[in-house]
C-alpha positions in Angstrom: 0.0 0.0 -0.1 1.5 3.3 -1.0 2.4 5.8 1.8 -0.1 8.6 2.2 1.4 12.0 1.5 0.2 15.1 3.3 -0.3 18.1 1.1 -1.4 21.3 2.8 -1.9 24.4 0.7 -1.6 27.9 2.0 -3.9 30.6 0.7 -0.7 32.6 0.2 -1.8 35.7 1.8 0.4 37.7 4.1 -1.7 37.0 7.2 -1.5 33.3 6.8 2.3 33.5 6.3 2.7 35.8 9.4 0.6 33.5 11.6 2.6 30.5 10.4 5.9 32.3 11.1 4.8 33.4 14.5 4.5 29.7 15.3 8.2 29.3 15.5 8.9 32.4 17.7 8.8 31.1 21.2 5.7 32.1 23.4 4.2 33.8 20.3 3.1 30.2 19.2 -0.1 30.8 21.1 -1.2 33.7 18.9 -1.8 31.4 15.9 -3.2 28.5 18.1 -5.9 30.8 19.4 -6.6 33.0 16.2 -6.3 30.5 13.4 -8.0 27.2 14.4 -9.6 26.8 11.0 -6.5 27.1 8.7 -4.8 23.7 8.4 -1.5 25.2 7.1 -1.2 27.5 10.1 -2.3 24.8 12.5 0.3 22.5 11.3 3.0 25.0 11.9 1.6 26.0 15.2 1.6 22.3 16.4 5.3 22.0 15.6 6.0 25.4 17.2 4.3 24.3 20.3 6.5 21.2 20.6 9.6 23.4 20.2 8.3 25.9 22.8 7.7 23.0 25.3 11.2 21.6 24.6 12.7 25.0 25.2 10.8 25.2 28.6 12.0 21.7 29.6 15.5 22.6 28.5 15.4 25.4 31.2 14.9 22.8 33.9 18.2 21.2 32.8 20.1 24.2 34.3 19.1 23.0 37.7 20.8 19.7 37.3 24.4 19.7 38.7 27.1 18.7 36.2 25.4 17.9 32.9 22.7 20.6 33.3 24.5 23.3 31.4 25.2 20.8 28.6 21.6 19.7 28.4 20.4 23.3 28.3 23.0 24.3 25.6 22.1 21.3 23.4 18.3 21.9 23.9 18.8 25.7 23.1 20.8 24.9 19.9 18.3 22.3 18.7 15.3 24.5 19.3 17.0 27.4 17.5 17.9 25.2 14.5 14.5 23.7 14.2 12.8 27.1 14.6 15.0 28.5 11.8 14.1 25.4 9.6 10.4 26.1 10.4 10.8 29.8 9.4 12.4 28.9 6.2 9.6 26.4 5.3 7.1 29.3 6.0 9.2 31.6 3.7 9.2 29.1 0.9 5.4 28.4 1.6 6.0 24.8 2.2 5.1 22.2 4.9 8.2 20.5 6.2 8.0 17.8 8.7 10.7 18.6 11.2 12.4 15.3 12.3 11.1 14.2 15.8 9.1 17.3 16.1 6.5 16.3 13.7 6.0 13.0 15.4 5.4 14.7 18.7 3.2 17.4 17.1 0.8 14.8 15.6 0.3 13.3 19.0 -0.9 16.6 20.7 
């Protein structure tokens, strides 16, 4: 059986792109989650952004661990930054990119 591919199309207007881009900017992820519940394109990016935001918050707790805490926080901050940048690039190209690991968690929210 062939694998199902997910195609989401954006309307292409500036508001949709702005809302999708806000999804990858830390706590601003809640703006598209609240205001754009009906747009699948924005909702897809908002779910991935929410996973990244939660990962960043959990990474902060790593600072309280003696020894490896600083390394855990640094790794988490780096990965969240890289994935957020990848998400912003996908919005700029008007695409839907499944971020590795992040997409899997986002679909389970």
